[in-house]
NULOVEX-910767 format. One record per atom (N, C-alpha, C): x, y, z. Coordinates in steps of 0.2 Angstrom, whole numbers, plus 5000, padded with zeros to 4 digits. Example, Ala and Ser with C-alpha at 12.3 -4.5 7.8 and 13.67 -1.06 7.14 Angstrom:
% residues 2
506649725039506249785039506649845039506449895035506849955036506450005039
//
This chain:
% residues 660
510449564989510849624990510549684990510049684985509649744985509249764991508949704994508549715000508949735006509549705006510049735011510249805011510349825005510449895003509849945005509249925004508649965006508649965013508749915017508749915024509349965027509949955024510549995026510450075025510050095020509950165019509350195022508950145025508350165028508450175036508950155038509150155046509750195046509850215052510550255054511050205054511550205049512050155048512750195046513250155046513950185044513950195037513550165033513550175026513350245023512850275027512650335026513250385027513650375032514150425033514650415027514850355025515250345019514950385013514350375012514050415006514150485007514050515012514150595013514950605012515350565015516050585014516250575006516050525003516250514996515950574991515350594993515050654989515450714990515550724996515950794998516650794995517050734995517650734992517650744984517150714981517150714974516850784972516450814976516250884975516850934974517350924979517850974979518350954973518350894971518850874965518450904959517850904958517450924952517550994951517551034957517551104956518251124954518751084956519451104954519651084947519351024944519551004938519051004932518451034934517951044929517450984928516850994926516450934925515950934919516150974914515750984908515650914905516250874904516250814900515750764904515750774911515350724915514650734913514350794912513650804910513450754904513950754899513750714893513750644894514250614898514150544900513550534904513350574908512750564912512150564908512150604903511550604898511350534895511950494895511850424892511350384896511250404902510750364906510150394907509950454904509350484905508750444902508150454904507550414902507450424894507550484891507450484884507950454880508650454882509150414878509050344879508950314885508950244886508350214882507750254883507150234879507250224872507550274869507750284862508150224860508750214864509150154862508850094863508450084868508050014869507550004863507150054861506750044855507050024849507650064847507950054841508349984841508549964847508949904847508449844847507849854850507349804849507049794842507049844838506849844831507349804827508049824828508549794825508649724826508549704833508549634835507949594831507349624831506849594827506949584820507349634817507449624810508049574809508449564814508949514814508749444816508049434816507749374818507949344825508049394829508149384836507549404841506949374840506349404844506449394851506749334853506849324860507249374864507749394860508249454863507849514863507449534858507049594858506549594864506249544865505749534870506049544877506649514878507049514884507249584886507449624881507649694882507049734883506549724880505949764881505649754888505549684890505249674896505749694902506349684901506849704906506749784907506749814902506649894902506049914906505449884904504849904908504849884915505049824917505149794924505649844928506149864925506649904928506349974930505950004925505650064926505150064932504750004932504249994937504549994944505149954944505449944950505750004953506050044949506350114951505750154954505250164950504650204953504450174960504350114960504150084967504650094972505250084971505750094976505850164978505850214973505850284975505350304980504650274978504150294983504150264990504450204990504450164996505050195001505650204998506150225002506150305003506050334998505950414998506550445001507150424999507750455002507950514998508150575002508350634998508950634995509050674990509750674987510250714991510850714989511350754993511150824993511450854998511250935000511350974993510951024993510951064987511651104986511951104992512651144991513151104988513151034987513650994984513350974977512750994975512550974968512751024963513050994957513351044952512851044947512251014947511651024942511051014946510451044944509851034947509550964946509350934951508950864950508450864955507850844953507250834958507150764960506650754964506450694966506850654971506750594973507150564978507750524974508250514977508850484974508950414974508550374978508650304979508150264976508250224971508850204967508950254962509550254959509750304953509450274947508950314944508650304938509150294932509550344932510050344927510550284927510750264933511150204933510750134931510150134934509650074932509550074924509450134921509250134914509850114910510450134912511050124909511250044909511150014915511249944916510749904912510149924912509649884909509649884902509849934899509949944891510649924889511149954891511849944889512049874891511949864898512149794901511749744897511149744896510749694892511049684885511149734882511449734875512049694875512549714880513149684880513149614882512649594886512649524888512349484882511849504878511549474873512049464867512449524866512949514861513549474862513649464869514249424871514049354870513449334870513249264870513349234863513449284858513549254851514249264849514649294853515349304852515849254856516449254854516949214858517649254858518049234863518649254864518749334865519149364861519349434862518749474861518349464856517749504854517249504860517149444863516649444869516949484874517549474876517849514881517749594880517949614874517849684872517149714872516649674870515949704870515749704877515949654882515749654889516049714892516749724891517049784894516749844892516649854886516349914883515649934887515249874888514649884891514749904898515149874902515349884909515649964909516049984904516250054905515750104904515250094900514750144899514250144905514150084908513650074914514050114920514650094921515050124926515150204926515250224919515350294918514750334920514150304918513450344919513350344927513550294930513450294938513850334941514550334939515050374943514950444941514650464935514550534934514050564938513550524940512950554945513250574952513750534954514050544961514550604960514950604954515350664953515050724953514450734950514050794949513650804956513750764961513450784967512650774968512350734963511650724963511450654965511950614967511850544969512350524974512150484979512550444983512850384980513450354982513650294979513150234980512850234986512350184987511750194982511550254980511050264975511150224968511850234966512050204960512050134961512350104966512350034967511650004967511150034970510450014970510150014963510350064959510150064952510350004948511049994949511249934946510949864948510849864955510549794957509749794955509449854955508749854952508749824945509149854941509149834934509349754933509849734938510049664937509449624939509049644944508449604946507949594940507849654936507449654930507649614925508349614924508649574918508549504920508649484926508549414928507849384927507449424929506749404928506449404921506649454917506449454910506849394906507449384907507749334904507449264906507349254912507049194915506349184912505949234912505249224909505249204902505649244898505649234891505949164889506549144893506749074892506249024893505949034899505448984901504848974896504649034893504149034888504348994882504949014880505248984873505348914874505648894880505748824881505148774881504548804884503948774883503748764876503848814872503548804865504048754861504648754864505148704860504948634863504748624869504648554871504048524868503548554867502848524864503048484858503348514852503448474847503848414848504348414853504748364854504348304857503848324862503448274865502948244860502748284855502348254849502748204845503348224844503748174840503948114844504048114850504148054854503448004854502848044854502248004854502147974847502348004842502247974835502747914834503347924837503847864836503547804840503247814846503047764850502447724846502047764842501447734839501747694833502247714830502547674824502847604826503147604832503447544834503047484835503247424833502847364834502747354841502147324843502047314851502547264853502847274859503247234862503147234870503547204873503547204881503647274884503947324880504047394882503447434883502947424878502347464879502447534875501847564875501847624871502247684874502347684880502747734883503547714884503647654881504347634881504847674879504847704873505347754871505447814875504947844878505047894882505347874889505147814891505447794898506147784897506347744891507047734889507447794889507147844886507547914885507647944892507147934896507147964903507747934907507747864906508347824910508947844907509047854900509647874897509847944899509447984900509548054902509848054909509548014913509748014920510447994921510747954916511347924917511947984915511648034912512148094911512348124917513048124919513248154925513048224926512748234932512548304934511948334931511548294926510948314923510448324928510348274932509748274937509848324942510448344944510548394949510448464945510648464939510448524935509748534934509348484933508648494932508348514939508548484944508248504951508448584952509048594950509248664951508848714947508648694941508248734936507548744939507348694942506648694945506648744951507148734955507248784961507348854959507748864953507748934951507148964948506748914945506048944942505648964948505648914954505248934959505449004963506149014963506349074966506149134962506249124955506049184951505249194951504949144951504149144952503949184958504249164964504049194970504349264970504849284967505149354967504649394962504449364957504049404952503349424955503049374959502449384962502549444967503149444971503249494976503249564972503649564967503649624963503049654961502649604958501949624955501549644961501549614967501149634973501349704975502049714975502349774978502049834973502149824967501949874962501149884963500749834963500049834964499849874970500249864976500149904982500249984981500849994977500950064976500450094971500150064967499650094962498950084964498850054971498250034973497750094974498050154976497650214978497750224985497550284987497650314994497250274999496550254997496150225002496350155003496550114998496750054998497450045003497850095002498450095006498350105013497850155014497750175021497450125025497150075022496850015026497349985030497949975028498449945032498949985035498750045036499150095040498850125046498250125047497850155053497150135053496850135059496150115059495750175059495050165057494650225057494450255064494450315064494250345070493550355071493250325076492550325078492350395080491750415078491550485080490850485083490850525089490150525093489950595093489350615090489150685089488650705095488750765098488350795102488150755108488650715111488450675117488650705123489050755123489250795129488850855129488650885134488450955134488951005133489351005127489851045126490551015128490951015123491650985125492151035126491951095127492451145129492651125137493251145138493551125145493051145151492851205151492451235157491751195157491451185152490751155151490851085153491351055151491450975152491550965159492051005162492250995169491651015174491251065172490651085176490151035176490051005170489550955170489750895174490350875174490650815177490550825185490650885187490650905194489850905196489450935192488750935194488450865194488650815190488350755190488750705195489250735198489650695203490050635200490250645194490650595190491350605192491650555194492350555196492850575190493250615191493750645186494350675189494850685185495450715187495750755181495950815183496150865178496850875178497150875172497850895171497950955166498550975165498651035161498451015154498450955151498250945144497650905143497350865149496750825148496350815154495750795153495350775159495250695159495450665164495450595165494750575168494350525165493750505168493750425168493850405174493850325175493150295173493150235171492550195169492150195175491450215174491050215180490350225178489850205182489150215180488950295178488550305173488350365171488750395165489250355162489650375156489250355150488850305150488550285144488050335141488150355135487850415132488250475133488650475137489050545138489750545134490050485134490650475130490550415125490050415122489950365117489750295120489850245116489650175119490250155123490250175130490850155134490850085136490250045134490249975135490749935131490949965125491349935121492049915124492249955129492949945132492949915138493449875140493549845146493349885153493249855158493049885164493649925167494249905165494849945168495050005163494550025159494750085155494650145158495050195156495050265158495050305152494550365152494450405146494850465147495350485142495750545143495450585137495150635140494850685135495350745135495550755128496050805127495750875128496050925131495850995132495951035126496351005122496451045115496650995110496451005104496650955099497350975096497751015099498351035096498850985100498850925097499350875099499650835094500150795095500450755090499950705087499950705080499550655077499750585077500450575080500650505080500550485087500050515091500050495098499850415099499450385095499250315096499950275095500250295089500850255088501450255093501450325096501950335101501750295108501050295109500850255115500950185114500850155108500950085107501650065107502150115105502850105106503050095113502750145117502950145124502650085128502050065126501750005129502149945127502349935121502849875119503449875123503649935125504349945129504149935137503549925138503349925146503349985149503250045146503350105149502650145149502150115146501450145146500950095146500350115148499750075148499550065141499150005139498849995133498350045131498350065125497850115122497350065119496650075121496150035118495850065112495850135112495550165106495650245107495550275101495550345100494950365096494450405099493850425096493750495096493350525093493150595093492550615096492450665100491850695102491750755098491150765095490950825091490350855094490450925096489850965098489851025095489351035090489351095086490051105082490351165083491051165079491651145083491551115089492051095093492151015092492850995093493050925092493550915097493450865101494050835105494150765104494850755105495050685104494950655111494750585111494750555118495150485117495650475121496050415121495750375127495650305125495450255130496050215132496250215138496850185140496650135146497050085147497050045153497250095159496850085164496950135170497650125173498050175173498750165176498750175183498150205186498150225193498150295194497950315200497850395201498450425204498850385207499450415211499950445206500250495209500850525205501450485208501950475203502550435205503050465210503450425213503950455218504450485214504950515217505550545213505950495210506050435213506450385210506050345204505450335205505050315199505050355193504950425195504950475189505550475186506150475189506750475186506950415182506750355184506850295181506450295174505750315174505350315168505650365163505750425166506050475161506650455158507150425162507750405159507650355153507150305154507050255148506750295142506350345143506050375138506550425134506950455138507550495135507950445131508050385133508450345129508150335122507450325122507150315115507250385111507250445114507350505111508050505108508550485112509250485110509350435104509050385104509150335099508750345093508350405093508050425087507350395086507150355090506450325090505950375091506050415095505550465097505750535096505350585094505550655093505050695098505350745101504950785106504550835102503850835104503350875101503150935105503250925112503050965117503650965123503851025124504451025129504251015136503551015137503350995144503250925145503550875141503450805142503650775148504150815152504350785158503950805164503450835163502950855169502750785173502750795179502550735184501850715182501350755180500650745178500650695172501150685169501150635163501350565165501450555172501650495174501150475180500950415180500450385185500650315187500450305193500550235196500050215201499850155201499350125206499550115213500150135214500450125221500650055222500350005219500649935220501149915215501249955210501749945205502349985206502949955206503549995207503750035201503450025195503550065189503050105187503250175186502750225184502550215176501950225175501650225168501650295165501850305159501850365155501250375151500850425153500250435149500250505145500750535144500850595140501050585133500850525130501150505123500950555118500550605119500350655114500950705114501450705118502050755118502550735113502450675110503050645105502750635098503250635094503150605087503550545086503350505082503750445080504250465074504850455075505350475070505350435064505250365065505250325059504750265060504150275058503650215060503850145057504250145051504450085048504950045053505350085056505850055061505450015066504950045069504550015074504249945071504049945065503749885062504349835061504949855059505449815057505749785064505749825069505949795076505449735078504849745077504349695079504449635075504549635068504649585064505349555064505549525069506249505070506249435067506849405067506949335064506449285067506349285074505849245076505149255074504949315073504249325070504249295063504749305059504749285052504749205052505049175057504949095057504249075059503949115064503249095066502749115062502849165058502249185053502449165046502849115045503049095038502549055035502649045029502248995025502748955021502748885021503048845016503748845016504048845010504748835009505148905010505748895010506248955011506448975004506449035002506749064996507349114997507849094994508449134995508349204993507949214987507849284984507349324989507049284993506549324997506749325005507449305006507649315012507549255017507449195014507249135018506549125019506349105025505649105026505249175025504749175022504349235022503649225024503249285024502649285028502049255024501549235028500949205024500549265021500449315025500149375023500649435021500549465015500949525014500749575019501249625021501149675026501249735022500749765019500749825014501149885017500949895023501249955026501949955027502249895028502949885028503249865022502849855016503149835010503449765010503149725014503449655015502949605011503249565007502849515003502749455007502249415004502049355007501649315002501449255004501149205000500449234997500149265002499449295001499449365000499149394995499149464994498549494998498749525004498249555009497749605005498049645001497649704998497149674994497349634989496949604984496349554988496649524992496149474996495549514999495749575003495249605006494849645002495149674996494749714991494149664989494349604987493849564985493249544990493449534996492949525001492549585003492849645003492549705004491949714998492149704992491749714987491049664987491249604990490649554991490249584996490449605002490049635007489649695005489949735001489649794998489049774994489149724989488649704985488049674989488149654995487649624999487349675004487549745003487349795007487549785014488049755016488349745023488849795024488749835029489249885031489649855037490249875038490649855043490549905049490249965048490250015054489949985060490249985065490049965072489949895073490249855069490149775069490749755073490649695076491249655079491449605073492149595072492349555067492749495070492549435068492849375071493349345066493949335067494449305062494749245065494549185062494749125064495349105060495949095063496549085059496849155057496949205061497049275059497749285057498249235058498949245057499249315059499449355054499749425056499249475058498649465056498149505058497949555052498149545046498049595041497349605039496949545039496249555038495849595043496049585049495849615055495949695054496549705052496749775051496349815046496149775041495749805035495049815038494749775042494149785044494049845049494649855053494649915058494749975054495049975048495150035044494450055041494050005039493450015036492850025041493050035047492550055052492250005057492549945057492349895062492449925069491949905074492049925081492549895085492649825083493149785086493349725082493949705082494149645079494449595084494249525083494449475088494649415084495349395085495649345081495849285085495849225082496149165085496749135081497249115084497749075080498149045085498649005083499148975088499549025092499649005098499949055103500549085100501049045097501649075095501549125089500949115085500749165080500549225082500049225087499649285089500149325093500649295096501149345100501449395095501649375089501949415085501449465081500849435080500349465077500049525081500049515087499749565092500249625092500949605092501449665092501449705085501349665080501349695073500749745073500149725075499549765075499649835079499949825085500149885089500649925085501149895082501649935079501349975073500849955070500549985064500050035066499850035073499450095075498750065076498550005077497949975078497849965085497249975088497049975095496449935097495949935092495249905094495249825092495749795095495749725093496049675099495849615099496149565103496349505099496949475101497149415098497249355103496949305102496949245107497249185104497749165108498149105106497749045108497648995104497248935106497348885100497248815102497248765098496548755097496248775091495548775089495348705087495048665092494748595091494048605088493748555086493048555083492548585088492548575094492148595099492348645104492848685101493148735105492648795107492548815113492048865115492248935113492148955107492349025105491949075109491349065111490949115114491349135121491549085124491949095131492549135131492849145125493449185124493249265123492549275121492349345119492349385125492749435126492749485132492049505133491949515140491249535142491049605139491549645137491349715134491149705127491249645124490949635117490349595117490149565122489549515121488949555119488849615121488249655118488249675111488849665108488949685101489049625096488949565099489049505095488449495090487849515092487349515087487549555081487549515075487749555069488449545067488849505071489549505070489649465063490249485060490449455054491049405055491049345053491549295054491949285047492649285048493049275043493349205044493149155039493349085040493849075034494449105033494849105027495349055027495249015022495748955021495948925028495448915032495548885039495248815039494648805036494348735037494848675034495148695029495548635026496148625030496348675034496948665038496748625044496148635047496048595053495548535051495248535045494848485043494148485045493848535048493148545050492948615051492348625052492048685055491948685062492048735066491948735073491248735075491048695079490348685081490048755084490548795087490348855090490048905086490148895079489848945074489048935075488848885077488048885079487848925085488348935089488148975095488249045094488649065090488849135089488249175085488049225087487449255083487749305077488149265072488449305067487849315061487949375058487549395052487849365046488549375045488849355038489449315040489649265036490249235036490549225029491249245029491549245023491949175023491849135018492149065018492649065012493249045014493749035009494048965009493948935003494248865003494948855002495148795000495848774999495948774991496548764989496748764982496448694979496248644983495948584980495248594979494948644982494148644981494048684975493348684973493148724967492448744969492148794965491448814966490948754965491048714961490648654960490548614967491148604970491148564976490948604982490748674982490648714987490048684992489448664989488948644993489148584997489548544995489748484998490248505004490648555003491048575009490648615014490148645012489748685017489248645020489148585018488648545021488748535029489348525031489448525038489248585042489348645039489148705043488348715043488048685038487248685038487048645044487448595047487148565053487248605059487548665059487648705065487148765064487048795058486648855057486348855050485848895049485548895042485748965039485948955033486249015029486049005022486149055018486149055011486749085008487049055002487649084999487349134994487549204996487349254992487849274986488449254987488949264981489549214982489749194977490349154977490749164970491449164971491849174966492449124966492749114960493449084960493949134961494349134966494749184968495449154968495949204966496649184966497049244967497549244972497949304973498649274974499149314972499849304972500049234971500349194975500649134973500249074974499549084976499149024976498749004970498448944969498048934964497348954966496848954961496148974962495848934967495348964971495048934977494348964977493848934980493148964981493149014986492849074985492749124990492049144990491649134996490949134996490749185002490149215001489849255007489249225009489149205015488649175018488249215022487549225021487149265026486749215030486649225037486249185041485549195040485149145040484449145038484149175044
//
């Protein structure tokens, strides 16, 4: 329910209209009838009051010899506060307009911290007290708790500082915290209670004279007896399922909070790739000097109002950086001014996914003295201007994206004919003026790409109701989507191992075998890799490729293939990357145990370093045995190895291998 509510307030939906109507109506009523008493009720949910009540209640519960209740209350309070902070940062929804607010309130409004605090403190106390009461007393205490929680939530809406959905989200956030805390404390206490019982059964079995039953006879008899109790087996299975659900949800929350607290650099790794920079390669990047030089050298080019287009051709090496890095069909768009939308790559990728623009291969910077120019490398869309019909059709499609709220116009000249190109053979014109727009909501683009089919193809293992069914193998930090493997922690560990071995990613080609959604490739590109190349099953890379584009990455390729032992990896490497393979870094992460072998092609690739991650069944002691097969293909040394665990997996070996 909480996840659905987050989605509902993050996109344009009818629920937002209902929010505004409710706040406006209550604002008028509050002005007519007064609201002084509402301020006092609202104070009951403030941080200071709820913290004080929680601390005093925990001390009283401890004095009453109710330690589990005290721990449940304390843990629920802490979890709730962490969830509120994380959700506020993730959703960042503004409060109602200042004109309807009857008191000052800062920060984002979703979820309501007052409502969450009231629910987690007063609601938990009412639930705990209700377990020791019966009849009318229990009903009374639960009603009082519900009355206080409802009053605090309603007062925020009445005062015009919260939307109704903010309050509902606060209650749901607290409910999640209470369920997790209650489950964890009950699990810990049940384990402590089970141990003495097991010891008692063992002692009884030793005291019995030997018979045909054997030493484990009493325990087995007890198990058979328990199984005869109607519904007990189903209850046990249900409890195990609930434990798995809560376990998966707890890891998701921990990972989400970890991503939020990880720091700017760690978060940026999964939001955009590093921009390569080439210094003093052009004889001046000012418009006149650049154009004059191209004309003097006889280099083919085309000039528009905003950019100089230079097709890939002999003579560009050393002039526009390492142009061999890009395919032969690339064209270089040198901006005549750096005054353009910073969302240009994301906009270009969105239009490409919609079939309205050519693929962007890269964006890099040319620097000459105090001048800097952005250069976009795009697939050549052709040199011809579109016909009137082609132009009208393309602009109508783009206008639809503007009207739907996907794009925002940054330059009123976006409809110029020079922003459209065609090769003559194509009936559809390509839009190349992507710098004229901004992306209204980057998360919406990611959400569109990660549809139900993507969730099925990128899933791992069982379905979990609390996680929305099948969920991802890799977490997707930029979209706050959880998975079985924590991408941030995983890459941070790998990056530390590379740093300790003095291996820089700058300018290297990264090869990722079993790339899944591409999050490890994204991290390498953010840390300066020249290009990333990944392999996985065709149905997997189809979604991974779209996800990478939606997140703003361009310097990558994903190849769909069934990787057999003798699969020719080298044949898949694009010609533009062959000269960069020397010194490549290979990611062989949790892949060998899936296919059962190392690929023999690893002996043909001139890699410098290989990061090996084993399975949960492997250990550091077994590492030499598992790497024995790879030694038959190439010589290497293990420079570092650690026992690594992240998120829901058990520990496994993670090793950095250097080619001899």
